[in-house]
N, C-alpha and C positions, 0 to 999 in steps of 0.2 A: 503494499500500500503505500500511499503518498501521506505522508501525516506530517504536520506540522505542532510543533513544541511552543507553548507562549512561555519564555523566561529560562535565562540560562544560570542556574542554583544549582545546588546539590542534584534535586529534583530533576532536571531540563536536560541538564547532562548526564546523568546515569539514564535517563530513558530513551534520550539521543544514539547514548552507545550503546545500549543493550539490545534496542529498535534493528539499528544498524545491522547489528550483530544475528537479527534474524529475519534479515534481508529488505526490510523497508528503506524507503528513502522517505529521510529527515529533512527538514530545514528548521530551527530554531530562531529563534526573533528574538532580542532582548532591547530594552530600551534603551539601556546605558552602555556607557562606551567600553565597559570588560566583563567578562562572564564572572561568577561568584552570587550573584543573588542580594542573600542579607549580605554577605559579606563584600561586595563591592566597595571601592575606593570611593564612592559616589555616597556612601552612607555608613563606612564605618567611624562612629566617633572615637573621641580618643579615650583611651585604658582598654578598649572594648579587647576580650578575651575569648578565648572556648569556655563553656561549663566543663565539658569532658576532657577527659586526658586524649592527647594525639591517637593512643592505643585503641580507644572507641570512639572515634571521632573521624571513621573514615570509613571510607568504602573497599567492599571485599577483598580485591584486586589492586589495589594503589594505595597502598602504604603510607603514611604520613614522612616524609626524612626523618631518618634518624637527628640528624641536629638541631632540632623541632624542642623546643622546650616542654615540658610537661601540657602547659595550657597556652596552647598555642596563641597568637596574636588575632586580631582579623586580617590584617595586611598576610599573614603568612598564610592563614586558612584561604586568602584570594589568592594566592601563589599559588595553592597547593590544587586549586581548582582551575585555574587557567595548564599546569603542568597536565593535569588530568586528560583537558579537553587538548593539548598538542598529541601526548604521548597514546592518544588513541584516536587520531586525524577526524577530531570535530571542528574545529575550528573554521575550517572550509564549509562547513554546514550553518554557522553561527552569523548570522546578521544583527552587528553590535548597532547601535544607536538608529534602533530600527522598531518604535513603539507601536503595536495593533491598536488599532483608532476602532476597527470594529471586526466582529466572527458572526460572518450570517451563514445560517442552514440552509440548503436547498432543497426543494424537493426531492432531487433524488438521494438525499440525505449528506452528501460531500457540506465542507464548507469554503466559503469564500472569506478570504480574509484582507480587509485595509488595511497596508498600513502607511507608515510614514517615508516608505521609500517604492511604494506604488500594491499593486494587486495582487495576490496568491491565492490556488485554488487546490486546496486536498481533501482526498477521502475521510481523513481521520485528523481529530484535535485534540491535542494533550494538552490542557492548562495545568502548566507548572508556574506561575506567578508569587508563588508563597501566599503564606497564610499572613506574614507580615509584610500584606503589600502597601498598604494606604495608612502614612501616619495619621495617628488620632491627636489631637493637641486642644483640647477644651478651649471655648468663647468666653473671655472673663467678660465681665461689668470694666469698665474704662479701659480694655486691652486697648481702643483705637488710640485714646490719647495718649496711653502709655507709650506705643511706638511713636506717634508725632512729636512726641516730646524727647527722642532719642533712644528709646527700649528697643530691647530686642527681645522676642517670644519664640521658640522655635522648636521642634522634636529634636530630642536628645540626637538621630539619625541624623540630622541637617545643622547639628553641630560638629563640624570636623575640622576646624583648627583651633588647638591648644590656647595659643597666642590670641586668642579674641577674649580671655576673660579675665587677661592679666594685667592685674591693677585696679578689674571690674568688681563692682558688688552682684554677684551671683546668687540668686535661687536655682533651686532644681527641685522638680515635682514629681513625687514618685521615691518609691522605696525598693523597686526591681533591680534588676539586675542595670538594666542603662543608666538608671537613675546614679546606684550607688558608683559602678564603673566611672560614669563622669564627675562625679564629683570628688572621689580619688584623687582623676587624672587633675585636677584643676585647683584644688585644696591650698597648694603653694602657692600657687601664682596671683591666686585671685584675692581683693581686697578682703574679701569677707564671700563667708560662703553658709547658707541657709538651706539644709535639706526639710521638706515640706511633705509632710507625709498622712496624708486621710488615713492608712490605715499600717501599721509593723506588719512584714512578714515575719516568719522563722527562715533562719538561711544556715544553709549547711557549712560546718568548716571546711576548707579543703582538705586537711589532716586533721582527725580528732585527737587530740591530745598533742597536737602537732607530729604525731608519728603516723598514726593509721589514715591512711588516704580512701579517702572517702565513698570511692570507685569499689571497694571490697565490700560497704556497708550498702550502698544503694543504686550500684549499676550492678548489682547482680539479679538474679532471678528470687532470692531469697527477700532482698530488699525492696524488689517489686509487691515481692506474697505478705509485705506489712502491711500492705495499704488492700481494702475488700474489694474484691473485683465483681462486677455485674453476677458471674456464676462461680464458683470456688468447687476447686475439687484435690484430693488428693492431699498433699502437705497443706496448702492453702486452706481448704478446708477444716482442715485441723485446728490452723493459725487462727481461724473465726469461729471457730466453736469450742470445743473443748479445750483446747491446746491459746485460747484467749489472754491468760493470765503469762503466759511465756509471751505470746508477742506485744502485749501490753508493757511487760518490764522491759522488754528491749528496745523500744518505745520511749520508754519514760524514763531510760538509761539513758538513750541518746539528748535527749532534752537537757537533762542536769548536766551531763557532759559539756553542751554548747552554751547554756546558759554563762556554768563555768567559767570556761576557755575564754568568749568573747563577753565575759566581764559585765553581762546584760542588765543585770540589776542593781548593778553601781552605775550606772548610766541612764538608768531609768529606759530601756530598750528592750524589757521585755516585754513581745509582744503577747497579745490576748489568746487565749484557749492553747491546745495544747501543740506539740511539735508535728502529731500526723498531718496541722492542717498546710505546714509545708507543702504538701503535693495538692492543695486545694486546686490549682490552676493549673501552676508553673513551678517549678524546684529551681530557688536562687542559694547561688554558692557565695558564701561571703568574699567580699573584693577585697583584694590585697590592699592595705593601708588603711582603710576604712574608718574602722575602730580609732585606731591610731591618730586617725585625724581626731576624732570627735573626741577623744581622753585628751589630746594635749588645744582645746576648741579651735581647731580650725573649721572646723566642720560643729556646727551647730543643727541641730535633730528637732524639729516642731513637730511632734508625734500629736495623731487623733485630731487633726484641725484640716486645712485646707485655705487655697484663696477665695476669698470674699468676692475681692474687688480691685481694681485699682485706681490710683490717684495723683493729680499731679500738683503739687501745690510750692507756689513761689519757684518754678525749675525745677523742683524737686520730684521723684518719681518715686511715690511708695507703692506696696503691696499691701492693703490691709486681709490679717487673714480672719477665719470665723471665732477666732474667740479672741480677738481684737489688737493680737498683734499687732503693729506695724513696722515693715522692715523696707530700709531702703534699697532699691533696684535698678540693675543695669541690664541684666540680662537673666530671662527668666528661658530655663532647660526644660521640658516636658518631656520625663520618660513616661510617657501615660499611655505605652502602648498602640494597637494598628487594628484596623479596619478591614476586614478579610471582604477584599472587592474584586466585580469581574465585569469594569465596566465596557469591558468593549464589547460583550454578552450581551444582544437586544431583550427587551424587557419580559419577551416571550420565553426565551427561552430560561431565563432568571426565574420566571413564575415556574414556570417548571421544575428546577434544579433547586426552589426554598417553599420552605413550609412558609405561613402566615409569619411566623416570626421572625422571619429571613435566617433561618438555621441554614446549612447546604445538606438537602438529602444525599447523601453520597453511600452505598453500599462499601462497606468494608474502605472507609475514605477513599474511594478511589471512584467506581461507580456513578453514577449521574442517575438515577431511577428515572426513567421514563423518553430519555434523550440518548438516539442512538447516537453512534459514532464519535463518540466524545468522553472522555476519560479524565481526572485530575491526578495529578501526586503532590506531594510533598505537605497535601493538606491534613497535617495533620501533626500538632506539636508534641513532637516526641524525644525524650532523653537521648535515643540514637538515630537522626534526624539522614545521615547519609545513609545508615543501614536500612529504616525503613524507605527510603526514597528507591534504593535499589532494588527490595520486594517486591515493592509498586510495581515499577519500571518490568521486570517479571512478570508481575500478574498483567499486565497491559499485552504484552509481549504473546502471554500463551491465550489470552481472550481475542486477542490479535488472527492469531492462529486458530480459533473456533474448538479449543481444547479443554476449554474452561467448562466445566459443569456446573449450574450456580440455581440454586433457588427460581422459584418461578418470581416477578415482578411484585405481586402482592404481596410474597414471604421475603422481599429483599427490602421491602419499604415498612414490614411490621420491624423487623430486626432493626433495620435502624433508626425507626422511632423510638423503639426500645433504649438505644444507647444514647441516642439524644438526650431522651428525656432523665432516663438514667446520671448520666454525668452531668447535664444543668444542676439536678439535683446534688450532686457529690460537689459540685465547683461552686455551689454559691451563686448561681449564674454564670461564672466567667469560664465557660465555657466552649469562646474564640469560634459562636455561630455554630457548631458541631462539629467546628473541628478539631478540638484541645484533647489527647487521650492519656496526657502526663498522670499519672506516673505509670501507664501500661502499656509502656511502649514496647514490652516483648510477646505481650496479651495481642497484642496487632498485628505486629508480624507471625504472628504464630496463625492467625484467621485468616490472612494472606497466606501461608504458605499449607494449609490446610484448604485453599479453596484451590491451592495449584497441583494436592493432592503431593506434597512433596513436603511432610514432615520431616522435622531436623532428627537424628536418629536420639532414643534413652540414653543413652554414656555424653551427648552432648549436654542435653537438656539437665544433667546430672551437675554436671560439670560447672554449668550456669546457674547452679542454685549455689556454691559456695563461691567461684570466682567472677568477675567480671566479663560480659560478653565480650567478644572478639568479633569483630566483624570478618575478620579473614577463614573464621570456620562458616562462612555463609557463601563461599565461593563456590562453591561443591553445586549450589543451587542451581546455577546457571546451569553447568553440564549435564547436571541431569537431566534441567528442561529439555535442551537442546538436543543431548542422546534420545529421547524421548520422542521430539519431535525430528529427529532426521536431519539435526541440522547440523553442521560441518563447524 
């Protein structure tokens, strides 16, 4: 088939690579000037790095360079993806600086794509623009006057130059990864730095007790099993049944160790609720240096509040918080998340893709229900995003080959509805329009492999209960599928 792919991040590139291996003619469209998606140089803020170590945040057949540190920086991940594209001959199929403005399905089921560089026709379309596609920046009362007076309000992904904060009074909104990364990066150069957190969240130290890498606790199947999935069996059923005291003790111990190690009580930064809320929507690691800067006074955290409005008095720019605090400000950096958006698809297609609440109705986070010749990849926020995208690419390859045996459309819809409703409840609404699967990354990969009829060996599953998941161990999935389909 002739396949169009929108987006050149992990999902877009691995989809292109694997579909080419299975004989398809692919074209990738990327609206910015480099590959990388969320790791593009056009949107990486100062201090950004991976949350996974390099041995778990990679593709199965292309390890990250040994020279990389344990947690690679944003530019290093972008360079890794560029090397991946060069290694497998993908760049000649990638159209950079080419935005897809419209994707229209024709009567024969094919797709016509209007881009900034022309019109293209495809048999099949893969949307891989990512769930972090559109920055979400709140609209504040008085924002126009604040900016007219010389202030700047921007999303963290648009704050790409560290020197912009030098000598400035900086406010950072949010307490997630990007907010804390940016705050730690600019703390030494800013005149003042205040972090405004509507809600504190639990964060995991990179090394518990300064010794044990967190991956041995949270990037194993055991770590995933500590959080109750919608269906449990085997050891997980025990941990959330008769073995609940064991499980509760483990989680409680991690909470106590984290609180003590980070000195959260002394800083009045103990989040509300139990540590297991760390997996409510996304898991955040402690940013190097963040709490050190809080202790030194270079970062001031205002917890359980938010910006209510901006005022300009005598040329002075002021942010007024809900608790009455007044903070002078020059730059406001918003680590306020993203909106999942597919603006290039017409309203008729979007209406079929989404439910009444705007959730993406994607069977196993890949197949839109009721729309033919269309698939999504990378629409599943995951601990193991590269591996998940790779298994999604193989799922699409199997589907295009007519090799997939799926439930009927009604059952697909029921299963998808069940997953979204359950995730919306367990994340307290922070389920990213149905695309959030954290912390159940391996469960979702298992479900893709079940559809592929290519489950991993029991010995591998057993090892992954004790040790971090290694993407390299999943390289055999591709070869097993090729063998079954008779692809050389």
